[in-house]
A tleap script that builds the chain and sets N, CA, C and O, in Angstrom:
source leaprc.protein.ff14SB
mol = sequence {
  NSER GLY ASP TYR ILE GLU ALA HIE ASP LEU
  PRO PHE ILE SER ALA GLN THR GLY GLU GLU
  ILE LEU PRO GLY SER LYS VAL SER LEU GLU
  ASP LEU GLU LEU LEU HIE ILE ARG ARG VAL
  LEU ALA SER SER LYS SER LEU GLU GLU ALA
  ALA ASP ILE LEU GLY ILE ASP VAL ALA THR
  LEU TRP ARG ARG ARG LYS LYS TYR GLY CILE
}
set mol.1.N position { -1.377 -28.893 12.031 }
set mol.1.CA position { -0.022 -27.553 12.054 }
set mol.1.C position { 1.233 -27.564 10.585 }
set mol.1.O position { 1.917 -28.506 10.183 }
set mol.2.N position { 1.154 -26.199 10.093 }
set mol.2.CA position { 2.347 -26.369 9.421 }
set mol.2.C position { 0.983 -25.885 8.209 }
set mol.2.O position { 1.409 -25.108 7.354 }
set mol.3.N position { 0.086 -26.099 8.120 }
set mol.3.CA position { -0.785 -26.137 6.500 }
set mol.3.C position { -1.295 -24.689 6.601 }
set mol.3.O position { -1.889 -24.367 5.572 }
set mol.4.N position { -1.246 -23.790 7.464 }
set mol.4.CA position { -1.948 -22.370 7.600 }
set mol.4.C position { -0.524 -21.980 7.384 }
set mol.4.O position { 0.516 -22.636 7.426 }
set mol.5.N position { -0.828 -20.464 7.091 }
set mol.5.CA position { -0.201 -19.624 7.476 }
set mol.5.C position { -1.139 -18.723 8.303 }
set mol.5.O position { -2.282 -18.385 7.998 }
set mol.6.N position { -0.370 -18.365 9.517 }
set mol.6.CA position { -1.364 -17.393 10.022 }
set mol.6.C position { -0.171 -15.749 11.061 }
set mol.6.O position { 1.035 -15.590 11.246 }
set mol.7.N position { -1.404 -14.949 11.427 }
set mol.7.CA position { -0.224 -13.879 11.013 }
set mol.7.C position { 1.118 -14.065 11.867 }
set mol.7.O position { 2.141 -13.581 11.383 }
set mol.8.N position { 1.186 -14.619 12.897 }
set mol.8.CA position { 2.280 -14.706 13.556 }
set mol.8.C position { 3.348 -14.987 12.457 }
set mol.8.O position { 4.409 -14.392 12.646 }
set mol.9.N position { 3.301 -15.556 11.654 }
set mol.9.CA position { 4.509 -15.998 10.726 }
set mol.9.C position { 4.386 -14.838 9.716 }
set mol.9.O position { 5.038 -15.180 8.729 }
set mol.10.N position { 4.029 -14.036 9.586 }
set mol.10.CA position { 3.536 -12.977 9.043 }
set mol.10.C position { 4.355 -11.852 9.675 }
set mol.10.O position { 3.503 -11.181 10.257 }
set mol.11.N position { 6.103 -11.013 9.973 }
set mol.11.CA position { 5.435 -10.033 10.800 }
set mol.11.C position { 6.157 -8.841 9.815 }
set mol.11.O position { 6.962 -8.950 8.890 }
set mol.12.N position { 5.544 -7.733 10.396 }
set mol.12.CA position { 5.795 -6.429 9.499 }
set mol.12.C position { 6.302 -5.550 10.177 }
set mol.12.O position { 6.078 -5.275 11.355 }
set mol.13.N position { 7.388 -4.819 9.062 }
set mol.13.CA position { 8.094 -3.763 9.633 }
set mol.13.C position { 7.928 -2.997 9.378 }
set mol.13.O position { 7.674 -2.793 8.191 }
set mol.14.N position { 7.949 -1.785 10.487 }
set mol.14.CA position { 7.846 -0.393 10.130 }
set mol.14.C position { 8.153 0.034 8.956 }
set mol.14.O position { 9.357 -0.130 8.759 }
set mol.15.N position { 7.495 0.617 7.884 }
set mol.15.CA position { 8.644 1.365 6.808 }
set mol.15.C position { 8.892 2.698 7.278 }
set mol.15.O position { 9.494 3.406 6.470 }
set mol.16.N position { 8.558 3.269 8.467 }
set mol.16.CA position { 9.542 4.378 8.565 }
set mol.16.C position { 10.426 4.378 9.813 }
set mol.16.O position { 11.249 5.283 9.955 }
set mol.17.N position { 10.299 3.420 10.715 }
set mol.17.CA position { 11.121 3.036 12.167 }
set mol.17.C position { 12.050 1.900 11.745 }
set mol.17.O position { 13.126 1.696 12.307 }
set mol.18.N position { 11.457 0.966 10.444 }
set mol.18.CA position { 12.190 -0.221 10.828 }
set mol.18.C position { 11.957 -1.372 11.985 }
set mol.18.O position { 12.481 -2.481 12.090 }
set mol.19.N position { 11.005 -0.728 12.798 }
set mol.19.CA position { 11.165 -1.857 14.025 }
set mol.19.C position { 9.907 -2.904 13.568 }
set mol.19.O position { 9.174 -2.622 12.620 }
set mol.20.N position { 9.819 -3.610 14.019 }
set mol.20.CA position { 8.019 -4.350 13.772 }
set mol.20.C position { 6.979 -4.201 14.736 }
set mol.20.O position { 6.995 -4.335 15.960 }
set mol.21.N position { 6.051 -3.891 13.920 }
set mol.21.CA position { 4.595 -3.482 14.165 }
set mol.21.C position { 3.949 -4.785 14.681 }
set mol.21.O position { 3.865 -5.649 13.807 }
set mol.22.N position { 3.436 -5.155 15.985 }
set mol.22.CA position { 3.119 -6.195 16.701 }
set mol.22.C position { 1.700 -5.930 16.311 }
set mol.22.O position { 1.440 -4.873 15.736 }
set mol.23.N position { 0.870 -6.698 16.545 }
set mol.23.CA position { -0.462 -6.920 16.464 }
set mol.23.C position { -1.520 -6.590 18.320 }
set mol.23.O position { -1.701 -7.224 19.359 }
set mol.24.N position { -2.002 -4.981 17.640 }
set mol.24.CA position { -2.905 -4.469 18.992 }
set mol.24.C position { -1.422 -3.098 19.077 }
set mol.24.O position { -1.142 -2.501 20.116 }
set mol.25.N position { -0.554 -2.846 17.467 }
set mol.25.CA position { 0.220 -1.673 18.038 }
set mol.25.C position { -0.687 -0.738 17.480 }
set mol.25.O position { -1.700 -1.241 16.993 }
set mol.26.N position { -0.568 0.654 17.420 }
set mol.26.CA position { -1.007 1.800 16.918 }
set mol.26.C position { -0.227 1.778 15.857 }
set mol.26.O position { 0.902 1.444 16.216 }
set mol.27.N position { -0.322 2.100 13.980 }
set mol.27.CA position { -0.267 2.183 13.284 }
set mol.27.C position { -0.967 2.370 12.335 }
set mol.27.O position { -1.974 1.686 12.151 }
set mol.28.N position { -0.557 3.436 11.434 }
set mol.28.CA position { -1.356 4.275 10.390 }
set mol.28.C position { -1.408 3.105 9.464 }
set mol.28.O position { -0.555 2.239 9.269 }
set mol.29.N position { -3.009 3.320 8.747 }
set mol.29.CA position { -2.836 2.914 6.973 }
set mol.29.C position { -2.193 3.065 5.958 }
set mol.29.O position { -1.997 2.404 4.939 }
set mol.30.N position { -1.842 4.131 6.392 }
set mol.30.CA position { -0.751 4.880 5.047 }
set mol.30.C position { 0.649 4.057 5.591 }
set mol.30.O position { 1.219 3.801 4.530 }
set mol.31.N position { 1.343 3.609 6.497 }
set mol.31.CA position { 2.499 3.273 6.822 }
set mol.31.C position { 2.132 1.365 6.694 }
set mol.31.O position { 3.102 0.676 6.381 }
set mol.32.N position { 0.916 0.709 6.914 }
set mol.32.CA position { 1.135 -0.344 6.481 }
set mol.32.C position { 0.590 -0.610 4.432 }
set mol.32.O position { 0.553 -1.605 3.709 }
set mol.33.N position { 0.328 0.608 4.252 }
set mol.33.CA position { -0.197 0.556 2.443 }
set mol.33.C position { 1.563 0.510 2.074 }
set mol.33.O position { 2.010 -0.306 1.267 }
set mol.34.N position { 2.427 1.496 2.789 }
set mol.34.CA position { 3.803 1.891 2.081 }
set mol.34.C position { 4.110 0.544 2.644 }
set mol.34.O position { 3.688 -0.270 1.822 }
set mol.35.N position { 4.596 -0.016 3.563 }
set mol.35.CA position { 5.429 -1.354 3.611 }
set mol.35.C position { 5.086 -2.362 2.327 }
set mol.35.O position { 5.841 -2.818 1.468 }
set mol.36.N position { 3.312 -2.571 2.578 }
set mol.36.CA position { 2.929 -3.382 1.297 }
set mol.36.C position { 3.678 -2.839 -0.214 }
set mol.36.O position { 4.599 -3.414 -0.794 }
set mol.37.N position { 3.256 -2.064 -0.475 }
set mol.37.CA position { 3.592 -1.761 -1.506 }
set mol.37.C position { 5.310 -2.012 -2.240 }
set mol.37.O position { 5.631 -2.106 -3.425 }
set mol.38.N position { 6.293 -2.072 -0.796 }
set mol.38.CA position { 7.263 -1.892 -0.528 }
set mol.38.C position { 7.434 -3.356 -0.737 }
set mol.38.O position { 8.606 -3.489 -1.089 }
set mol.39.N position { 6.909 -4.421 -0.700 }
set mol.39.CA position { 7.334 -5.598 -0.511 }
set mol.39.C position { 6.813 -6.173 -1.677 }
set mol.39.O position { 7.447 -7.046 -2.270 }
set mol.40.N position { 5.801 -5.801 -2.041 }
set mol.40.CA position { 5.658 -5.919 -3.722 }
set mol.40.C position { 6.315 -5.474 -4.462 }
set mol.40.O position { 6.368 -6.256 -5.411 }
set mol.41.N position { 7.019 -4.464 -4.672 }
set mol.41.CA position { 7.470 -4.203 -5.674 }
set mol.41.C position { 8.997 -4.705 -5.725 }
set mol.41.O position { 9.620 -4.356 -6.728 }
set mol.42.N position { 9.763 -5.574 -4.653 }
set mol.42.CA position { 10.646 -6.008 -4.615 }
set mol.42.C position { 10.474 -7.733 -4.399 }
set mol.42.O position { 11.150 -8.579 -3.814 }
set mol.43.N position { 9.040 -7.768 -5.294 }
set mol.43.CA position { 9.318 -9.522 -5.407 }
set mol.43.C position { 8.638 -9.474 -7.185 }
set mol.43.O position { 8.083 -10.180 -8.027 }
set mol.44.N position { 9.190 -8.044 -6.942 }
set mol.44.CA position { 7.744 -7.688 -9.264 }
set mol.44.C position { 9.029 -7.763 -9.822 }
set mol.44.O position { 10.071 -7.530 -9.209 }
set mol.45.N position { 8.894 -8.218 -11.445 }
set mol.45.CA position { 9.541 -8.035 -12.202 }
set mol.45.C position { 9.243 -7.279 -12.894 }
set mol.45.O position { 9.742 -7.406 -14.012 }
set mol.46.N position { 8.460 -6.285 -12.723 }
set mol.46.CA position { 7.995 -5.081 -13.341 }
set mol.46.C position { 6.548 -4.058 -12.465 }
set mol.46.O position { 5.638 -4.397 -11.710 }
set mol.47.N position { 6.939 -2.839 -13.014 }
set mol.47.CA position { 5.289 -1.659 -12.267 }
set mol.47.C position { 3.927 -2.912 -12.458 }
set mol.47.O position { 3.334 -3.355 -11.475 }
set mol.48.N position { 3.628 -3.309 -13.791 }
set mol.48.CA position { 2.835 -3.542 -14.361 }
set mol.48.C position { 3.134 -4.829 -13.672 }
set mol.48.O position { 2.040 -5.290 -13.998 }
set mol.49.N position { 3.640 -5.748 -13.041 }
set mol.49.CA position { 3.043 -7.039 -12.780 }
set mol.49.C position { 2.781 -6.768 -11.122 }
set mol.49.O position { 1.821 -7.372 -10.643 }
set mol.50.N position { 3.562 -5.908 -10.227 }
set mol.50.CA position { 2.872 -5.226 -8.659 }
set mol.50.C position { 1.909 -5.190 -9.254 }
set mol.50.O position { 1.107 -6.124 -9.268 }
set mol.51.N position { 1.717 -3.811 -10.055 }
set mol.51.CA position { 0.496 -2.674 -10.056 }
set mol.51.C position { -1.088 -4.018 -10.206 }
set mol.51.O position { -2.061 -3.733 -9.508 }
set mol.52.N position { -1.180 -5.245 -11.032 }
set mol.52.CA position { -1.721 -6.699 -10.933 }
set mol.52.C position { -2.098 -7.170 -9.448 }
set mol.52.O position { -3.219 -7.365 -8.979 }
set mol.53.N position { -0.674 -7.312 -8.762 }
set mol.53.CA position { -0.474 -8.245 -7.829 }
set mol.53.C position { -1.313 -7.147 -6.693 }
set mol.53.O position { -2.414 -7.421 -6.216 }
set mol.54.N position { -0.822 -6.333 -6.498 }
set mol.54.CA position { -2.063 -4.765 -5.644 }
set mol.54.C position { -3.396 -4.763 -6.064 }
set mol.54.O position { -4.268 -4.280 -5.342 }
set mol.55.N position { -3.723 -5.396 -7.478 }
set mol.55.CA position { -5.060 -5.147 -7.790 }
set mol.55.C position { -5.430 -4.170 -8.096 }
set mol.55.O position { -6.633 -3.988 -8.284 }
set mol.56.N position { -4.211 -2.884 -8.301 }
set mol.56.CA position { -4.895 -1.220 -8.769 }
set mol.56.C position { -4.457 -0.887 -10.702 }
set mol.56.O position { -4.179 -1.903 -11.339 }
set mol.57.N position { -4.444 -0.272 -11.052 }
set mol.57.CA position { -3.631 0.200 -12.108 }
set mol.57.C position { -2.467 0.861 -11.763 }
set mol.57.O position { -2.276 1.429 -10.688 }
set mol.58.N position { -1.278 0.737 -13.181 }
set mol.58.CA position { -0.504 1.061 -13.182 }
set mol.58.C position { 0.014 2.369 -12.476 }
set mol.58.O position { 0.989 2.533 -11.742 }
set mol.59.N position { -0.848 3.161 -12.882 }
set mol.59.CA position { -0.840 4.839 -12.819 }
set mol.59.C position { -0.887 5.113 -11.417 }
set mol.59.O position { -0.102 5.867 -10.842 }
set mol.60.N position { -2.055 4.329 -10.745 }
set mol.60.CA position { -2.181 4.297 -9.094 }
set mol.60.C position { -0.892 4.184 -8.566 }
set mol.60.O position { -0.241 5.102 -8.068 }
set mol.61.N position { -0.485 2.787 -8.723 }
set mol.61.CA position { 0.898 2.770 -8.213 }
set mol.61.C position { 1.958 3.533 -8.540 }
set mol.61.O position { 2.800 3.704 -7.658 }
set mol.62.N position { 2.158 4.142 -9.825 }
set mol.62.CA position { 2.921 5.391 -9.957 }
set mol.62.C position { 3.006 6.598 -8.918 }
set mol.62.O position { 4.016 6.927 -8.296 }
set mol.63.N position { 1.287 7.409 -8.828 }
set mol.63.CA position { 1.215 7.868 -7.789 }
set mol.63.C position { 1.237 7.330 -6.387 }
set mol.63.O position { 1.130 8.204 -5.527 }
set mol.64.N position { 1.306 6.588 -6.129 }
set mol.64.CA position { 1.783 5.871 -4.865 }
set mol.64.C position { 3.115 6.131 -4.880 }
set mol.64.O position { 3.562 6.912 -4.041 }
set mol.65.N position { 3.699 5.718 -5.530 }
set mol.65.CA position { 5.213 5.708 -5.168 }
set mol.65.C position { 5.728 6.836 -5.297 }
set mol.65.O position { 6.918 7.110 -5.147 }
set mol.66.N position { 4.656 7.724 -5.651 }
set mol.66.CA position { 5.170 9.163 -6.229 }
set mol.66.C position { 5.459 9.983 -4.244 }
set mol.66.O position { 6.422 10.441 -3.628 }
set mol.67.N position { 3.905 9.735 -3.941 }
set mol.67.CA position { 2.897 9.794 -2.364 }
set mol.67.C position { 3.805 9.711 -1.926 }
set mol.67.O position { 4.369 10.781 -1.700 }
set mol.68.N position { 4.615 8.276 -1.480 }
set mol.68.CA position { 5.886 8.056 -0.663 }
set mol.68.C position { 6.917 7.801 -0.696 }
set mol.68.O position { 7.621 7.172 0.093 }
set mol.69.N position { 7.281 8.645 -2.369 }
set mol.69.CA position { 8.374 8.553 -2.090 }
set mol.69.C position { 9.827 7.603 -2.713 }
set mol.69.O position { 11.029 7.867 -2.682 }
set mol.70.N position { 9.188 6.614 -3.170 }
set mol.70.CA position { 9.694 5.182 -3.812 }
set mol.70.C position { 9.505 4.995 -5.116 }
set mol.70.O position { 9.864 3.944 -5.648 }
savepdb mol mol.pdb
quit
C-alpha cells in the first residue's frame, strides 16, 4: 500500500464544468485532452517543455491551445 498511484488517487476535474469526472462518467476525449494540456502547461516552464511532456511538436501544441482557447 502506498507504493503505486492508482486511478482513485488522480481525480479529474472537467475543464468545462469544473466538476469532478468520476469513473464511468460520460466525458468527451476533447474534454480530457483539454484538461491534460492545461495541467501540463501549468506545471511546465515553457511551451517546449510542455510539448515534450505531451509527446507532441510545439506547433501541434500551439494548434491545440488555439483550438481550446488556452
